[in-house]
C-alpha positions in Angstrom: 132.3 151.6 101.7 129.1 150.1 100.3 127.7 146.9 101.7 129.0 144.0 99.5 126.2 141.7 100.7 123.4 143.7 99.1 121.4 141.7 96.5 122.1 143.3 93.1 120.6 140.8 90.7 117.9 138.0 90.8 117.3 135.9 87.8 115.3 132.7 87.3 115.3 130.3 84.3 113.8 127.0 83.5 116.2 124.0 83.5 115.8 120.2 83.6 115.9 117.8 86.5 117.1 114.2 86.6 113.8 112.9 85.2 113.9 115.3 82.2 111.2 117.4 83.8 111.5 121.2 83.9 112.4 122.8 87.1 113.5 126.2 88.2 117.0 127.6 88.8 117.6 130.9 90.5 120.8 132.9 90.3 121.6 135.8 92.7 124.5 138.2 92.5 125.5 140.5 95.4 127.0 144.0 95.1 130.3 142.4 96.2 130.3 140.0 93.3 129.2 136.9 95.3 127.1 134.5 93.2 124.6 132.0 94.4 122.8 129.5 92.2 120.2 126.9 93.3 117.9 124.4 91.6 114.6 123.2 93.0 114.1 119.4 93.2 110.8 117.6 92.9 109.3 114.4 94.5 107.3 111.6 93.0 106.1 110.3 96.4 104.7 113.4 98.0 102.9 113.9 101.3 99.6 115.7 101.1 100.7 118.4 103.5 103.8 119.4 101.5 104.1 122.9 100.2 102.9 123.2 96.6 105.1 123.6 93.6 103.8 125.8 90.8 103.7 124.3 87.3 102.2 125.4 84.0 98.8 124.2 82.7 99.8 124.4 79.0 99.8 120.7 78.0 101.6 121.7 74.7 104.8 122.4 76.6 106.4 119.6 78.5 102.9 118.0 78.9 101.9 120.6 81.5 105.0 120.1 83.6 106.7 123.4 82.7 107.7 125.9 85.3 107.4 129.2 83.3 104.9 130.5 85.8 107.3 129.8 88.7 110.1 131.5 86.7 107.9 134.6 86.2 107.0 134.7 89.9 110.7 135.0 90.7 111.6 137.5 88.0 108.4 139.7 88.4 107.6 139.5 92.1 110.3 137.9 94.3 113.3 139.5 92.6 112.1 143.1 92.8 111.0 142.6 96.4 114.4 141.3 97.7 116.7 143.4 95.5 118.7 145.7 97.7 118.3 143.6 100.8 121.3 142.2 102.7 121.8 138.5 101.6 122.9 137.6 105.1 119.4 138.5 106.4 118.0 135.1 105.5 115.0 135.1 107.8 114.0 138.6 106.6 114.3 137.6 103.0 112.4 134.4 103.4 109.7 136.2 105.3 109.3 138.7 102.5 108.6 135.8 100.1 106.2 134.2 102.6 104.3 137.5 102.9 104.1 138.0 99.1 102.8 134.4 98.7 100.2 134.8 101.4 99.0 131.2 101.3 99.5 128.4 103.9 101.1 126.0 101.4 103.1 128.3 99.1 100.6 127.8 96.3 100.7 131.3 94.9 104.5 131.8 94.3 105.3 128.1 94.4 107.5 126.2 96.8 109.8 125.5 93.9 110.3 129.2 93.1 110.7 130.0 96.8 113.2 127.2 97.8 115.4 127.9 94.8 115.5 131.6 95.7 116.0 130.9 99.4 119.0 128.6 98.8 120.5 130.9 96.2 120.4 133.8 98.7 122.4 131.7 101.2 124.9 130.6 98.6 125.4 134.2 97.4 126.0 135.4 101.0 128.4 132.5 101.5 130.3 133.3 98.3 130.5 137.0 99.2 131.9 136.0 102.6 134.3 133.6 100.9 133.1 130.7 103.0 131.9 127.2 102.0 128.2 127.1 102.4 128.3 124.6 105.2 130.5 126.9 107.3 128.4 129.9 106.5 125.3 128.1 107.7 126.7 126.2 110.6 129.7 128.2 111.8 133.4 127.5 111.6 133.1 124.5 114.0 130.9 122.6 111.6 132.9 119.4 110.9 130.6 116.3 111.2 130.1 114.4 108.0 126.7 112.6 107.8 126.1 108.9 107.5 124.9 108.1 104.0 121.7 106.1 103.5 122.0 104.7 100.0 118.9 103.6 98.1 120.2 100.7 96.1 117.0 98.8 95.3 114.1 100.9 94.1 110.4 99.9 94.4 107.1 101.7 94.7 106.6 104.8 92.6 110.4 105.0 92.0 110.5 101.8 89.8 108.4 99.7 87.4 108.5 96.5 89.5 106.0 95.0 92.0 107.8 95.9 95.2 105.5 97.9 97.5 108.3 99.2 99.7 109.8 102.2 97.9 113.4 102.2 99.0 115.8 99.5 100.2 118.8 101.3 101.6 122.2 100.3 102.9 123.7 102.3 105.8 127.5 101.9 106.3 127.8 102.5 110.0 130.9 100.5 110.9 133.5 102.8 109.4 135.8 105.5 110.7 135.4 108.0 107.9 132.9 109.2 105.4 135.1 108.2 102.5 135.5 104.7 103.9 131.8 104.4 104.3 131.2 105.5 100.7 133.8 103.0 99.4 132.1 100.1 101.2 128.7 101.2 99.9 130.0 101.3 96.3 131.5 97.8 96.8 128.2 96.5 98.0 126.3 98.2 95.2 128.7 96.5 92.6 128.1 93.1 94.2 124.4 93.7 94.2 124.5 94.2 90.4 126.1 90.8 90.1 123.6 89.1 92.4 120.6 90.6 90.5 122.1 89.7 87.1 122.6 86.1 88.2 119.1 85.7 89.6 117.0 87.8 87.2 119.1 88.2 84.0 120.9 91.1 82.4 117.7 93.1 81.8 117.1 93.3 85.6 120.1 95.7 86.3 118.3 98.8 85.0 118.1 101.5 87.6 115.2 103.5 89.0 114.8 107.2 89.7 117.3 107.3 92.5 119.9 105.1 90.9 119.0 101.9 92.7 118.4 98.7 90.8 114.8 98.0 89.9 114.7 94.2 89.3 111.4 92.3 88.7 111.0 91.6 92.4 107.6 91.2 94.1 108.3 90.4 97.7 110.1 92.5 100.3 112.1 89.4 101.4 113.5 89.0 97.9 115.0 92.5 98.1 116.3 92.0 101.6 117.9 88.6 100.8 119.6 90.2 97.7 121.1 92.9 100.0 122.2 90.3 102.5 124.0 88.4 99.8 125.6 91.5 98.3 127.0 92.7 101.7 128.4 89.2 102.3 130.0 89.0 98.9 131.6 92.4 99.3 133.3 91.1 102.4 131.3 92.9 105.0 129.1 91.8 107.9 125.4 92.8 107.8 124.4 94.1 111.2 128.0 95.2 112.1 129.5 97.0 109.1 126.4 97.6 107.1 122.8 98.0 108.1 119.5 98.1 106.2 117.0 100.9 106.1 113.6 100.9 104.5 111.4 103.7 103.1 108.0 102.0 103.0 106.1 105.1 101.8 103.1 103.2 103.0 100.6 106.0 102.0 101.4 104.9 98.4 100.1 101.3 98.9 97.3 102.2 101.4 93.7 102.0 100.2 91.5 104.4 102.2 88.3 102.7 101.1 89.1 99.3 102.6 91.6 100.6 105.1 94.1 98.0 104.0 97.7 98.0 102.8 98.6 96.1 99.6 102.0 94.5 100.2 103.6 91.3 99.0 100.4 90.4 97.1 98.4 90.6 100.4 95.9 93.1 101.8 96.8 93.8 105.4 94.9 95.6 108.1 97.0 98.1 110.2 97.5 95.6 113.0 98.6 93.0 110.5 101.1 95.4 108.9 102.4 96.2 112.4 103.2 92.5 112.9 104.7 92.4 109.4 107.2 95.1 110.3 108.0 93.4 113.6 108.7 90.2 111.8 111.1 91.8 109.4 112.9 93.6 112.3 113.3 90.3 114.0 115.0 88.7 111.0 117.1 91.5 109.5 119.3 94.2 111.0 117.0 97.1 110.0 118.3 100.4 111.3 115.2 102.4 110.4 111.7 102.2 108.7 110.4 105.4 107.1 106.7 106.0 106.8 105.6 102.5 107.8 101.9 103.5 107.9 99.5 105.9 106.2 100.4 109.5 106.8 97.5 110.2 109.1 98.0 107.2 111.4 100.1 108.7 114.2 98.9 106.0 116.6 100.3 103.1 114.7 103.7 104.9 114.3 103.7 105.2 118.1 102.8 101.6 118.6 105.6 100.4 116.2 108.0 102.7 117.8 107.1 101.4 121.3 107.6 97.8 120.1 110.9 98.4 118.3 112.5 100.8 120.9 116.3 100.4 120.9 116.4 98.3 117.8 114.9 100.3 114.9 114.3 104.0 114.3 110.8 104.9 113.2 111.1 107.8 110.7 108.6 110.4 109.6 108.5 111.8 106.0 105.0 111.9 104.5 103.9 112.0 108.2 105.8 115.2 108.9 106.7 116.8 105.5 109.3 119.2 107.0 106.3 121.0 108.6 106.6 122.2 112.2 102.9 121.7 113.0 103.1 118.1 111.9 106.4 117.6 113.8 104.8 119.0 117.0 102.0 116.4 116.7 104.5 113.6 116.0 106.4 114.6 119.1 103.3 114.8 121.2 102.2 111.4 120.0 105.8 110.0 120.5 105.4 108.7 117.0 109.0 108.9 115.6 112.7 108.6 116.5 113.9 110.4 113.4 112.6 112.7 110.7 113.3 113.3 107.0 114.2 116.9 106.1 113.5 118.1 102.5 113.8 121.8 102.1 111.4 122.0 99.1 108.6 120.4 101.2 108.4 123.6 103.2 109.7 126.2 100.7 112.4 128.2 102.5 115.7 127.6 104.2 114.6 129.5 107.3 111.6 127.2 107.9 113.9 124.2 107.2 116.4 125.2 109.9 113.6 126.0 112.3 112.2 122.5 111.7 115.6 120.9 112.3 116.1 122.9 115.6 112.7 121.7 116.9 113.6 118.1 116.0 117.0 118.2 117.7 115.7 119.9 120.8 113.3 117.0 121.2 115.8 114.2 120.6 114.6 113.5 117.1 117.4 112.6 114.7 117.5 114.4 111.4 118.0 112.9 107.9 118.7 115.5 105.3 117.2 114.2 102.1 117.1 114.6 98.3 114.0 114.0 96.1 113.5 111.5 93.3 113.6 114.4 90.8 117.0 115.9 91.5 119.8 118.0 89.9 123.5 118.7 90.1 122.7 121.1 93.0 124.7 120.2 96.1 122.9 122.3 98.7 121.8 119.4 100.9 125.3 118.1 101.2 126.3 121.4 102.8 123.1 121.5 104.9 123.8 118.1 106.4 127.3 119.1 107.5 126.1 122.5 108.7 123.5 120.9 111.1 125.7 118.0 112.1 123.7 115.3 110.4 123.6 112.6 111.6 122.2 111.2 108.3 121.9 112.0 104.6 119.7 110.3 102.0 120.7 111.0 98.5 120.3 107.8 96.5 122.5 105.2 95.1 126.2 105.8 94.3 125.2 106.2 90.6 123.7 108.9 88.3 125.3 112.3 88.3 122.6 114.1 90.3 123.2 111.6 93.2 127.0 111.3 93.0 127.2 115.1 92.9 126.1 115.1 96.6 128.5 112.3 97.6 131.4 114.0 95.7 130.7 117.3 97.5 130.8 115.6 100.8 134.1 114.0 99.9 135.4 117.5 99.0 134.2 118.8 102.3 135.9 115.9 104.1 139.1 116.7 102.3 138.7 120.5 103.0 138.3 119.8 106.7 141.3 117.3 106.8 142.0 115.9 110.2 139.2 118.0 111.8 136.5 116.0 110.0 134.4 113.6 112.1 132.2 110.9 110.7 128.9 110.9 112.4 128.9 107.2 112.9 131.7 107.6 115.4 129.5 109.6 117.6 126.6 107.1 117.7 126.4 104.1 120.0 127.8 101.0 118.3 125.3 98.5 117.0 125.8 94.9 116.2 
């Protein structure tokens, strides 16, 4: 009998992401009839060490944002090279793409072309095996649902306001199930809408790239106080039921010339920004701060981590960009407690899983994450369950490209039934 897992067809097309920008979708069919389809996301806030996406230079089409070159790279180079290979041999297939690309940052084929193909391979193999993707990747014992980190106030490059901090997130920790946690988060989100409308008027409840509100706020404290009020009005206790997490994305408001950070209308030196974060942590139940300093300043990450140990997780994203070499340096410097995982930052599923393994073996928590330019693709929801979380970042409980991930996790929870475990139940209680 012929092998049903052999890759029979590989096809890429250009589709649209949540910002209306073109992106690449790859479809793969196995000889056994299994189908895998994946769409590459795109970030607005990008670390300089990320793998490179390939876009067109023709300004007449989508103002130079098209991905026809990436599509051609899949159809003309990647597809012919992996056709006939066994879709279960993920590492072999990903290595074929890496070898064809031949660059350190995926700049020839494009990280967008490669990650869409890589994920489509895994999905095709899972479909052929008649397994959900999370079980195919993580095994039949995969049953831990991640804790959602929901970005419900947008700032920085995700919004048009004056907030320097890019994301203000709520983290529903004090609940027994994923579905209860999502329900509470939605209730807080609805109350936040009312709070913002009362304070800033009806025009202030427009949303940013990730579905969070983007009110005309200027100060970090304004946003934190609004979250505090929304949690209280929803009937929950901040610091017990709900915690706050921040994505500073500090590289976005750092000026290399003056070596200062522009935040809250002030220009702060690195030592002053350290005190700024320590002050916030002393006044609010902040579970984590992502990218609190410029992406090259490992030493200040280490210092903040040392001074917040046991209270707040220091998280690397622009610092580490799902790159093993950057993660090794962060571990050596003792710079972080947790790390953001974005498959398109590195370009293949194999490299993503290797990065997660290294983090976990060194006691670094993993946060599987979306990008600001997203799609209806739900791969990261399955990835989060496959690796046991403990966290997932995928935006506000609003906009289809965000709710697609939450809805998929609700489906997985239902599929698992009584075997499902909410990751918050496995963490030490806070508050």
